[in-house]
C-alpha positions in Angstrom: 0.0 0.0 -0.7 2.3 2.4 0.8 4.6 1.6 -2.6 1.9 2.8 -4.3 1.2 5.6 -2.2 4.8 6.6 -3.2 4.3 6.0 -6.3 1.2 8.5 -6.5 3.6 11.2 -4.8 6.4 10.6 -7.3 4.4 10.5 -10.3 2.6 13.8 -9.1 6.6 15.4 -8.7 7.4 14.3 -12.0 4.3 15.2 -14.0 4.7 18.9 -11.9 8.3 19.4 -13.1 7.6 19.1 -16.9 4.7 21.4 -16.5 1.9 18.6 -16.7 0.0 20.2 -14.0 -3.6 18.5 -14.8 -1.9 15.4 -14.1 0.3 16.5 -11.8 -2.7 17.7 -9.7 -4.9 14.3 -9.7 -1.7 12.5 -8.4 -1.4 14.8 -5.6 -5.1 14.5 -5.0 -5.2 11.2 -4.7 -1.9 10.6 -2.7 -2.8 13.4 -0.3 -6.4 11.2 0.3 -4.7 8.0 0.4 -2.1 9.3 3.1 -4.9 10.7 5.0 -7.2 7.6 4.8 -3.9 5.5 6.1 -3.0 8.2 8.8 -6.9 7.6 10.3 -6.6 3.8 10.6 -3.5 3.8 12.5 -4.7 6.2 14.6 -7.8 3.9 15.2 -5.0 1.2 16.2 -3.7 3.6 18.9 -0.1 3.8 16.5 0.2 7.6 16.8 3.7 7.9 15.9 3.4 5.6 12.7 -0.1 7.9 12.6 1.5 11.3 12.8 4.1 10.2 10.0 2.0 9.2 7.5 -0.7 12.2 8.5 2.8 14.7 7.7 3.0 13.1 3.9 -0.9 13.8 3.6 -0.2 17.2 4.7 3.4 17.6 2.0 1.1 16.1 -0.9 -1.6 18.3 0.1 0.5 21.2 -0.4 2.2 20.3 -3.7 -2.1 19.6 -4.8 -2.1 23.8 -3.6 1.1 24.6 -5.6 -0.5 22.5 -8.9 -3.6 24.7 -8.1 -1.1 27.4 -8.1 0.2 26.6 -11.5 -3.5 25.9 -12.9 -4.1 29.5 -12.0 -6.8 28.3 -9.8 -5.8 31.1 -6.8 -8.4 31.0 -4.7 -8.4 27.2 -4.4 -4.7 27.4 -3.7 -5.2 30.0 -1.3 -7.7 28.0 0.7 -5.4 24.9 0.8 -2.3 27.0 1.9 -4.2 28.5 4.5 -5.8 25.4 5.8 -2.1 24.1 6.1 -1.0 27.2 7.9 -3.6 26.6 10.4 -2.1 23.7 11.2 1.5 24.7 11.0 1.6 28.1 11.8 5.7 28.7 11.9 5.8 26.7 8.7 7.9 29.1 6.0 7.3 26.8 3.2 3.7 27.6 3.9 4.0 31.1 4.3 6.0 31.5 1.0 3.6 29.5 -1.2 0.8 31.8 0.4 3.2 34.7 -0.7 3.1 33.2 -4.3 -0.6 33.1 -4.6 -1.2 36.0 -3.5 1.1 37.9 -5.6 0.0 36.1 -8.8 -3.9 37.6 -7.3 -2.3 41.1 -7.7 -2.3 41.8 -3.8 1.5 42.4 -3.5 1.3 44.6 -0.3 -0.1 41.4 1.6 2.4 39.2 -0.5 5.4 41.4 1.0 3.7 40.4 4.4 3.7 37.2 3.9 7.1 36.8 2.8 8.6 38.7 5.8 5.9 36.3 7.9 8.4 33.5 6.2 11.4 35.1 6.5 10.9 35.6 10.4 10.6 31.8 10.7 13.5 31.2 8.4 15.9 34.6 7.9 18.4 33.0 5.3 16.4 31.3 2.8 17.7 32.3 -0.9 14.0 31.0 -2.2 12.1 33.0 0.0 14.4 36.2 -0.4 14.2 36.2 -4.4 10.5 35.5 -3.6 10.5 38.6 -1.5 12.8 40.5 -4.9 10.0 39.2 -7.3 7.3 41.2 -5.9 9.2 44.5 -5.6 10.5 44.1 -8.9 6.9 43.9 -10.1 5.6 46.7 -7.8 8.6 48.6 -9.6 11.0 49.0 -6.3 13.5 48.3 -8.6 16.0 49.2 -5.8 14.7 46.8 -3.4 14.2 44.6 -5.4 18.0 45.0 -6.3 18.8 45.2 -2.9 16.7 41.7 -2.2 18.1 39.7 -4.7 21.9 40.4 -3.4 21.1 39.3 0.1 19.8 36.3 -1.3 22.8 35.7 -3.7 25.2 36.0 -0.7 23.3 33.6 1.9 25.0 30.6 1.5 22.3 27.2 0.7 21.9 25.3 3.8 19.6 22.2 2.4 20.3 20.0 -0.3 17.2 21.3 -2.5 18.7 24.4 -3.0 21.8 23.4 -4.6 22.5 22.6 -8.0 24.5 19.1 -8.4 26.7 18.3 -11.5 29.0 15.8 -12.6 32.3 17.2 -14.2 33.1 15.9 -18.0 35.8 12.8 -18.4 39.5 14.3 -19.0 42.2 12.5 -19.4 44.2 14.7 -16.6 41.3 14.6 -14.0 39.5 11.0 -13.9 37.7 12.7 -10.6 34.1 12.4 -11.0 32.7 13.6 -7.7 29.6 16.0 -8.2 30.7 19.6 -8.4 28.0 21.3 -6.3 27.2 24.7 -6.5 24.0 27.0 -5.4 20.8 26.3 -7.4 20.3 30.5 -7.8 19.4 30.3 -11.3 16.0 31.6 -10.4 17.4 34.9 -8.4 19.9 36.2 -11.2 17.6 35.9 -13.9 15.3 38.5 -11.8 18.4 40.6 -11.1 19.0 40.5 -14.7 15.6 42.0 -15.2 16.2 44.3 -12.7 19.3 45.6 -14.4 17.6 45.5 -18.0 14.6 47.9 -16.4 17.4 50.1 -14.9 19.1 50.0 -18.3 22.4 48.7 -17.3 22.4 46.2 -19.9 26.0 44.5 -20.0 25.6 43.9 -16.1 22.2 41.9 -17.0 23.8 40.2 -20.1 26.0 39.2 -17.4 23.4 38.1 -14.8 22.0 36.1 -17.5 25.3 34.3 -17.9 25.4 33.8 -14.5 22.0 32.5 -14.1 23.3 29.9 -17.0 26.6 28.9 -15.0 24.2 27.3 -12.2 21.3 25.7 -14.5 22.4 25.9 -18.3 18.8 24.8 -19.3 16.9 27.8 -17.3 14.9 28.7 -20.6 14.1 32.5 -19.4 17.8 33.2 -18.9 18.5 31.7 -22.5 15.8 33.9 -24.1 16.3 37.2 -22.4 20.6 36.5 -22.9 20.0 35.6 -26.4 17.8 39.0 -27.4 20.4 41.0 -25.0 23.3 39.1 -27.3 21.6 39.9 -30.3 21.4 44.1 -29.8 25.4 43.4 -28.4 25.3 41.5 -32.3 27.0 38.9 -30.6 24.5 36.5 -33.3 26.8 33.5 -33.0 26.5 33.7 -29.4 22.6 34.5 -29.0 22.0 31.6 -31.9 23.3 28.9 -29.3 21.0 30.5 -26.8 18.3 29.9 -29.4 18.8 26.6 -30.0 19.2 25.5 -26.7 16.3 26.7 -26.0 14.3 25.8 -28.3 15.4 21.8 -27.5 14.0 22.3 -23.8 10.9 24.2 -25.6 10.3 22.9 -29.3 7.9 25.5 -30.2 8.4 28.5 -28.2 7.7 30.9 -31.1 10.2 33.6 -29.3 13.1 31.1 -29.9 12.0 30.4 -32.7 12.2 34.2 -33.9 15.3 34.7 -32.3 16.7 32.0 -34.1 15.8 33.1 -37.8 16.9 36.5 -37.1 20.4 35.1 -36.0 20.7 32.5 -39.3 20.0 36.0 -41.6 22.4 38.5 -39.8 25.6 35.4 -39.7 24.9 34.7 -43.3 25.0 38.8 -44.0 
């Protein structure tokens, strides 16, 4: 039984990661209900410790269910899920951060900022929460505050495994060391810092920010597109072409990448 529950949870996680949010919603919903049912049975049998463990699994799946609703732009329902989770775990920084996500998407930016502040009370050095707060500042037009917040996020040393990107170095005859290379997974922070710098007219600094994002995550689609566009402005069409080609491998029907690639082909052949 638990094996099937874990399969449903894994299916939800994979579906969410590849953007199949309806599938993720269904999988997480089934998992949450099943974990809760098992927890109730265990509590009835007096197995409090095991029941609590299963209840935690149910709550985790329900939280992921709420984020799938968020991705499907079903914000009111997503907010209800998050608020229910916070009633049970009012000191959970992840749920406060999720609440900030939803409020910002609903255009309730002042409330979103307050919510991210609440999340930071419980996890003051979280790069992800700081980044999310910076994004809200950016959307509100507070560029200086956004830049300061992104810089704080980039200066913060990640503490959890999920905050790191693990890369395997290529084989070399000079070095057979295939140990993973651990780098902060801060592509999203660099990407949004690049956006702020663009708004400020600092195009070269913005390009460097997008490059730093791609060092962290070579498959960061938005950085590939924004970096490609800036490279075109600097007439570096060969490098821009590489960005668009990689973007198209990640998102084959991406119109912006296709148009950018076609422009580069024309300019390169002139």
